[in-house]
C-alpha positions as CSV (number, residue, x, y, z in Angstrom):
1,X,-27.0,-24.0,15.3
2,X,-29.0,-26.5,13.0
3,X,-26.5,-25.7,10.0
4,X,-23.6,-26.9,12.1
5,X,-24.9,-30.2,13.3
6,X,-23.4,-32.2,10.6
7,X,-20.2,-30.9,8.4
8,X,-19.1,-32.4,5.3
9,X,-15.9,-31.2,3.2
10,X,-14.7,-34.4,1.8
11,X,-16.5,-37.4,0.2
12,X,-14.8,-39.8,2.9
13,X,-15.3,-37.5,6.0
14,X,-18.5,-36.6,7.9
15,X,-18.7,-34.8,11.1
16,X,-21.8,-35.0,13.2
17,X,-22.7,-34.0,16.6
18,X,-22.7,-37.2,18.9
19,X,-25.9,-38.8,19.5
20,X,-26.9,-40.8,22.7
21,X,-26.9,-43.7,20.2
22,X,-23.2,-43.6,19.6
23,X,-22.4,-44.2,23.3
24,X,-21.5,-47.7,22.9
25,X,-19.5,-47.3,19.9
26,X,-17.5,-44.3,21.3
27,X,-17.1,-46.3,24.6
28,X,-15.5,-49.3,22.8
29,X,-13.1,-47.3,20.7
30,X,-12.0,-45.3,23.8
31,X,-11.3,-48.6,25.7
32,X,-9.4,-50.0,22.4
33,X,-7.4,-46.7,22.6
34,X,-6.9,-45.9,26.2
35,X,-3.3,-47.1,26.6
36,X,-2.4,-44.7,23.5
37,X,-4.9,-41.8,24.5
38,X,-3.6,-41.7,28.1
39,X,-0.2,-40.6,27.1
40,X,-1.6,-37.2,26.0
41,X,-5.1,-36.9,27.3
42,X,-6.0,-36.5,31.0
43,X,-9.4,-38.2,30.9
44,X,-9.2,-41.7,29.3
45,X,-8.8,-43.4,32.6
46,X,-12.0,-41.8,33.9
47,X,-14.0,-43.7,31.4
48,X,-14.8,-47.1,32.8
49,X,-18.5,-47.7,31.8
50,X,-20.5,-47.3,29.1
51,X,-22.5,-44.7,31.2
52,X,-19.6,-42.4,31.3
53,X,-19.6,-42.1,27.6
54,X,-23.4,-41.7,27.5
55,X,-23.1,-38.6,30.2
56,X,-20.5,-37.2,28.5
57,X,-22.4,-37.2,25.2
58,X,-25.7,-35.6,27.1
59,X,-23.4,-32.9,28.3
60,X,-21.8,-32.1,25.1
61,X,-25.2,-32.2,23.5
62,X,-26.4,-29.6,25.9
63,X,-23.3,-27.4,25.6
64,X,-23.7,-27.6,21.8
65,X,-27.3,-26.3,22.0
66,X,-26.3,-23.6,24.4
67,X,-23.4,-22.5,21.8
68,X,-20.6,-22.9,24.2
69,X,-18.9,-26.0,22.6
70,X,-19.3,-28.3,20.0
71,X,-18.0,-32.2,20.0
72,X,-18.3,-33.9,16.6
73,X,-17.5,-37.4,16.0
74,X,-15.0,-38.0,13.0
75,X,-16.4,-40.6,10.6
76,X,-14.3,-41.8,7.8
77,X,-16.3,-43.8,5.3
78,X,-18.8,-44.2,8.0
79,X,-16.6,-45.6,10.5
80,X,-16.1,-43.7,13.7
81,X,-12.5,-42.8,13.8
82,X,-12.3,-40.2,16.5
83,X,-13.4,-36.5,17.8
84,X,-12.7,-33.3,16.9
85,X,-14.2,-30.4,18.9
86,X,-14.6,-26.8,19.9
87,X,-13.9,-27.6,23.8
88,X,-15.1,-24.2,24.5
89,X,-16.6,-21.3,22.4
90,X,-16.8,-17.8,24.0
91,X,-16.7,-14.4,22.7
92,X,-16.0,-15.9,19.2
93,X,-13.1,-17.6,20.3
94,X,-12.8,-21.5,20.1
95,X,-10.4,-24.0,21.9
96,X,-9.7,-27.0,19.7
97,X,-9.5,-30.5,20.8
98,X,-9.1,-33.9,18.9
99,X,-8.1,-37.5,19.0
100,X,-8.2,-40.3,16.5
101,X,-7.9,-43.9,16.6
102,X,-4.4,-45.5,15.6
103,X,-5.5,-47.1,12.7
104,X,-6.4,-43.7,11.1
105,X,-3.4,-41.7,12.2
106,X,-1.0,-40.3,9.6
107,X,-3.7,-40.2,6.9
108,X,-4.6,-36.4,7.1
109,X,-7.9,-37.2,8.8
110,X,-7.5,-34.9,11.7
111,X,-6.2,-32.0,9.7
112,X,-9.0,-32.2,7.5
113,X,-11.5,-32.5,10.3
114,X,-10.1,-29.5,12.1
115,X,-10.1,-27.4,9.0
116,X,-13.5,-28.5,8.2
117,X,-14.8,-27.5,11.4
118,X,-12.7,-24.3,11.6
119,X,-14.1,-23.1,8.1
120,X,-17.9,-24.2,8.9
121,X,-17.7,-22.1,12.3
122,X,-15.9,-19.1,10.7
123,X,-18.2,-19.0,7.7
124,X,-21.0,-19.0,10.2
125,X,-19.5,-16.0,12.2
126,X,-19.5,-18.2,15.5
127,X,-15.8,-18.0,15.8
128,X,-13.0,-15.4,14.6
129,X,-10.1,-16.9,16.6
130,X,-9.0,-20.6,17.3
131,X,-6.6,-22.0,19.8
132,X,-4.9,-25.2,20.1
133,X,-3.0,-25.9,23.1
134,X,-0.5,-29.0,22.4
135,X,1.9,-30.9,25.0
136,X,5.3,-30.0,24.2
137,X,5.6,-33.9,24.4
138,X,3.0,-34.4,21.5
139,X,4.8,-33.6,18.4
140,X,2.0,-34.7,16.1
141,X,-0.4,-32.1,17.6
142,X,2.3,-29.3,17.4
143,X,2.8,-30.3,13.7
144,X,-0.9,-30.1,13.0
145,X,-1.2,-26.8,14.3
146,X,1.7,-25.5,12.4
147,X,0.5,-27.2,9.3
148,X,-2.8,-25.4,9.6
149,X,-1.4,-22.4,9.7
150,X,-1.6,-21.6,13.3
151,X,1.0,-19.0,14.6
152,X,2.8,-20.1,17.9
153,X,1.8,-17.7,20.6
154,X,3.7,-18.8,23.7
155,X,4.2,-21.7,26.3
156,X,2.1,-22.6,29.2
157,X,4.1,-23.8,31.7
158,X,2.5,-26.7,33.5
159,X,-0.7,-26.1,31.5
160,X,-1.6,-29.6,31.3
161,X,-2.1,-32.5,33.9
162,X,-1.5,-36.1,33.0
163,X,-1.6,-38.6,35.8
164,X,0.6,-36.9,38.5
165,X,2.9,-34.9,36.0
166,X,2.2,-31.2,34.8
167,X,3.2,-30.9,31.3
168,X,4.1,-27.6,29.5
169,X,1.8,-26.8,26.5
170,X,2.7,-24.7,23.4
171,X,-0.3,-22.4,22.7
172,X,-1.2,-21.6,18.8
173,X,-3.6,-19.2,17.4
174,X,-5.4,-18.9,14.1
175,X,-7.6,-15.5,13.5
176,X,-9.1,-14.5,10.2
């Protein structure tokens, strides 16, 4: 997995596996973005202390070493902008997740990050099929999947829990 530890595709973009030394900066960014992130992601309210970020990073690094997940920090011009990941990798199928700070939205950074990660893992033979599950209430995420050439596979009723609500998800597949 060493060749997949850090990914470059564009002069401004660098994707790297999280380090424990990144915990404070990631924690601060999550706290700053929490009101916006909680609208589309189930976990932001569970991040209340820097140790939460540190423990998540430790788990993510263990899963990367085991080849079952890969969580990358998105750095744009060396500033942490968000996260892109294969939340799971199993049987050469990867389920993709991502989030980005508001000030970096609308610049194509998430699209470029997802494409860079997919290309690296497909070229390494680690994945053959990728999945994006996008809330029906998240038009940006649905548009990203479509823009990257993912095909609509179906809708998962109540597939995502946000707070006390169950939200339907659109499921998209991309395959070589």
